[in-house]
C-alpha positions as CSV (number, residue, x, y, z in Angstrom):
1,M,14.1,-17.2,-39.6
2,T,14.0,-13.8,-38.0
3,T,14.5,-13.9,-34.0
4,S,13.7,-11.2,-32.0
5,V,16.3,-8.8,-30.2
6,N,15.5,-7.1,-27.0
7,L,17.0,-3.6,-26.2
8,W,16.5,-1.8,-23.2
9,I,18.0,2.1,-23.3
10,G,18.2,4.6,-20.9
11,C,19.8,8.4,-21.1
12,A,20.5,10.7,-18.1
13,Y,21.5,14.6,-18.6
14,Q,22.5,17.1,-16.4
15,P,21.3,20.8,-17.9
16,A,23.2,22.7,-15.7
17,F,26.4,21.3,-17.2
18,R,25.4,20.5,-20.4
19,T,26.2,16.6,-20.0
20,G,24.9,13.3,-21.5
21,G,24.9,9.9,-20.5
22,W,23.4,6.6,-22.1
23,A,23.3,2.9,-21.3
24,H,22.2,-0.1,-23.7
25,V,21.8,-3.5,-22.4
26,C,21.3,-6.1,-25.8
27,V,20.0,-9.9,-25.5
28,A,20.2,-11.5,-28.5
29,G,20.6,-14.9,-29.1
30,G,21.2,-16.0,-25.3
31,Q,23.6,-12.8,-25.1
32,V,23.7,-10.3,-22.8
33,T,26.1,-7.5,-23.8
34,G,26.0,-3.9,-22.5
35,A,27.4,-0.4,-22.8
36,A,27.7,2.9,-21.4
37,G,28.8,6.4,-22.4
38,G,28.5,10.0,-21.9
39,D,29.8,13.6,-23.6
40,R,30.1,17.0,-22.4
41,R,28.6,20.1,-24.6
42,I,25.6,18.0,-25.9
43,S,22.0,18.0,-26.0
44,T,19.4,16.4,-24.7
45,L,18.4,15.1,-28.1
46,R,21.9,13.9,-29.2
47,A,22.6,12.3,-26.0
48,S,19.1,10.1,-26.7
49,L,20.0,10.0,-30.5
50,A,23.7,8.7,-29.2
51,A,21.8,6.0,-26.8
52,L,19.8,5.0,-29.7
53,T,22.7,4.6,-32.2
54,A,25.1,2.7,-30.1
55,A,22.2,0.3,-29.3
56,L,21.4,-0.7,-32.9
57,R,25.1,-0.8,-33.6
58,A,25.4,-3.0,-30.8
59,A,22.7,-5.3,-31.9
60,S,24.0,-5.4,-35.3
61,S,27.4,-6.6,-33.9
62,T,26.4,-9.1,-31.9
63,G,26.5,-12.6,-33.0
64,G,22.8,-13.2,-32.4
65,A,21.5,-10.2,-34.5
66,K,20.7,-11.1,-37.9
67,P,19.2,-8.9,-40.8
68,G,15.8,-9.2,-41.1
69,D,15.4,-9.6,-37.1
70,S,12.7,-7.8,-35.3
71,L,14.4,-5.4,-32.3
72,V,12.3,-4.5,-29.5
73,I,13.3,-0.9,-28.0
74,H,12.3,-0.8,-24.3
75,T,12.9,2.4,-23.1
76,T,11.4,5.4,-20.9
77,D,12.8,7.9,-22.9
78,V,10.4,9.9,-25.1
79,E,13.0,11.6,-27.4
80,I,14.0,7.9,-28.4
81,A,10.3,7.0,-28.8
82,G,10.3,9.7,-31.5
83,F,13.3,8.5,-33.3
84,V,11.9,5.0,-33.4
85,Q,8.9,6.9,-35.5
86,R,10.8,9.0,-37.5
87,L,13.0,5.7,-38.3
88,S,10.0,4.2,-39.6
89,S,9.0,6.8,-41.9
90,L,12.6,7.1,-43.2
91,A,12.4,3.3,-44.1
92,A,9.1,4.1,-45.7
93,G,10.5,6.9,-47.8
94,T,7.7,9.1,-46.5
95,A,10.5,11.5,-44.9
96,S,14.0,12.7,-45.0
97,P,16.8,13.2,-42.0
98,P,16.9,16.1,-40.3
99,Q,19.2,18.3,-40.7
100,D,21.1,18.4,-37.6
101,D,22.9,15.4,-36.2
102,L,23.3,14.0,-39.5
103,D,26.5,11.9,-38.5
104,L,24.4,10.2,-35.9
105,W,21.2,9.7,-38.3
106,A,23.4,8.0,-41.4
107,Q,24.6,5.8,-38.4
108,L,21.1,5.0,-36.7
109,Q,19.5,4.4,-40.4
110,A,22.5,2.1,-41.5
111,A,22.3,-0.1,-38.2
112,A,18.4,-0.2,-39.0
113,T,18.4,-1.2,-42.0
114,G,16.8,-4.5,-42.6
115,R,14.6,-4.4,-39.2
116,R,11.7,-4.2,-38.0
117,L,11.9,-1.9,-35.0
118,T,9.2,-2.6,-32.1
119,L,9.0,0.1,-29.3
120,V,8.0,-0.6,-26.0
121,K,7.5,2.7,-23.9
122,L,8.0,1.9,-19.8
123,R,7.5,3.4,-16.6
124,P,10.2,3.4,-14.3
125,E,10.2,0.3,-12.3
126,P,12.9,-0.8,-9.7
127,Q,14.6,-4.1,-9.8
128,S,14.0,-4.4,-13.8
129,P,16.4,-3.8,-16.9
130,Q,15.2,-0.5,-17.4
131,A,15.9,0.6,-13.7
132,F,19.6,-1.0,-14.5
133,V,20.1,1.1,-17.6
134,A,18.9,4.1,-16.1
135,A,21.7,3.9,-13.3
136,W,24.5,3.5,-16.1
137,A,23.0,6.2,-18.2
138,E,23.6,8.3,-14.5
139,L,27.1,6.9,-14.4
140,G,27.8,7.6,-17.7
141,C,26.6,11.3,-17.3
142,D,28.4,11.8,-14.3
143,K,31.9,10.2,-15.8
144,A,31.8,12.4,-18.9
145,K,31.0,15.8,-16.8
146,A,34.6,14.7,-14.8
147,A,36.6,13.0,-17.5
148,G,34.9,14.0,-20.8
149,P,33.4,11.7,-24.1
150,F,33.8,7.8,-23.5
151,T,32.2,4.9,-24.0
152,A,32.8,1.5,-22.3
153,A,31.2,-1.9,-22.1
154,I,29.4,-2.9,-19.2
155,P,31.1,-6.0,-17.5
156,K,29.6,-9.0,-17.5
157,T,29.6,-9.3,-13.9
158,N,27.4,-6.8,-13.5
159,L,25.0,-7.6,-16.8
160,A,24.6,-11.0,-15.1
161,K,23.2,-9.6,-12.1
162,I,20.1,-7.7,-13.7
163,A,16.9,-9.1,-12.7
164,G,13.8,-9.3,-15.3
165,L,15.7,-10.5,-18.4
166,P,14.1,-13.0,-20.7
167,A,14.2,-16.5,-18.9
168,E,16.1,-17.6,-22.3
169,S,19.0,-14.9,-21.7
170,V,19.9,-16.0,-18.3
């Protein structure tokens, strides 16, 4: 039996400092997990790619997500939307990975193998899971600017306060 795993992904980028941050929330099998991260001297494309890669790996590692599940990716980031479309082409064998950021593309392809990816493009709305990940992505960007590259789990107490999650996950 296949189930649907929901991912909300957000990215933040400060071009003046070339610093990027990302965050994701994963709802799988009634569990809510999340993480945030960031890096210095990174491009906006690589920050978005890192965000999607981390989210897909998190979906793969949670107990609720299994091979064959449908991954529904909710985002406002146009870069991530392009990556999801490219992943579909890679899975179909009609495209090859881009030469830039091959390390992340390999991880991304491995995490997406055997899963159906569905993209939901969102508009930014307050009091939504997307607003929650956007705020954590900004925090990730600021922390990376001050302290360098990092990845950290979002505390469960914060995850419990997300408004607008599907009823079965709260």
